[in-house]
N, C-alpha and C positions, 0 to 999 in steps of 0.2 A: 804197294810196297811189300816186299818179301823179307822174311826174317833170314838173315845170312848166317849169323854166328852168335853163340852165347859163350861167355868166358866166366870160369869160376876160379876163385882164389884157392891156392893150395900152398902148403909149406914145404913140400918135397915133390918136385915135378917128376923126377924119375920114378918114385914110388907110385904116384898117381897114374903115370903112363901104363905101368904094369896092370893096375887095377882096371883102368878103362879099356885096355886091350882085352883083358879077361872077360869083361862083360860084353865084348863084341864090337867095339868101335875100331875103325881102321886109322892108324896113325899116318898122317901125311906131312907133318912138320915136327921136327925134334930140334929145339934150340936150347939144349940144356946149358945151364941149370935153371933158366928163367921161364921157358915157354914151350908149349906143345899144342898141336892142333890135330883134330880127328875129323874124318868125313863121316857123316851120319846118314845112312840110308839112301833111298832113291832120289830124294829131292835135292841132294848135294849140299844141304845145310852143313855148317861146321860147328864144332864144339871145341873149346880150347881151355887150357890150363895156364894160369899166370901165377908166378911165384910172388908171394907176399910175406912180409915179416910177421904180420899179425892177422889172424882170421877175423872176419866180421863178428860182432857180438849179436846176441839174440838168436832168432830163428835161422839166420843165415840164408843160403841160397837153396831154392827148390828147383829141380830140373825134371821135366817130364819127357820120357822116351816112350813112344807109342809102338806097339807090336801087336799084330793080329793074333799071334800065337802066344799070348801072355802066359798061360799056365805052363805050356811046354818050355818056354824060354826060362821061366823061373825054375822049373825042375832041372833043366840043363845046368843053370848057373849054380844051383845048390850042389849038384854033383861035382862041380869044379871048385867047391869050397867057399862060394859067396854066401854070406849070411844075410837073410832078410829079416827086417823088423816086423813086417806085416805081409802075410801070404796073400795071394790073389783073393779078392772078395769084391762083391758087387756093392757099389756106392749109391746113395740116394740121388746123386746127380747123373745117374745112368751110365757111369763108367765102371769098368772092372780094373782094380788097381792092386799093385804090390809095392811095398816100400822097403828101401834099404838106405844105407849111408856110405859115402865114399870114405877114404882114409882120413879126410879132413872134416868129416861130419856134415858135408853137404848132403841135403836130402834128395834122393833120387826116387822118382815114382815111375815105375813101369806100368803102362796102362793100355787098355783098348777101349775105345769109345764108339767105334763104328760111325754111323751117321750122326750120332748125338754129339760128336765133337764140335761140329759146325752148325748142326741143325737140331738142338734140343727142343723139346716141346715149349719151353719158355723163351725161345729166341725172340729178340726184338726185330720186328719187320718194319723197315723204313722204306 
């Protein structure tokens, strides 16, 4: 099974389109005011926005975007005015991550894991 799409709730699709285009996603469907879809990278997975009246409570949605050039990507986005909550740093789970939030407070994690994404030292071998 392949992951095809992830959809996040937003309160203003047009505003969120601008944000996600600014961080580098390519808009492929614009059905304002309720929906938008972006193409993500080489694997052609998609990421979409869906209008909601009320955002989820609690921690909300966390979305991970992988890039081999994490530090350079973060620097470029900062120059474009994107604010990060956490700058790139190495994690104990062997990933390098930076964190930010979209306009609706969804947690976005930009990361690079290399071979540790699918083959960490603690991988279950069945």
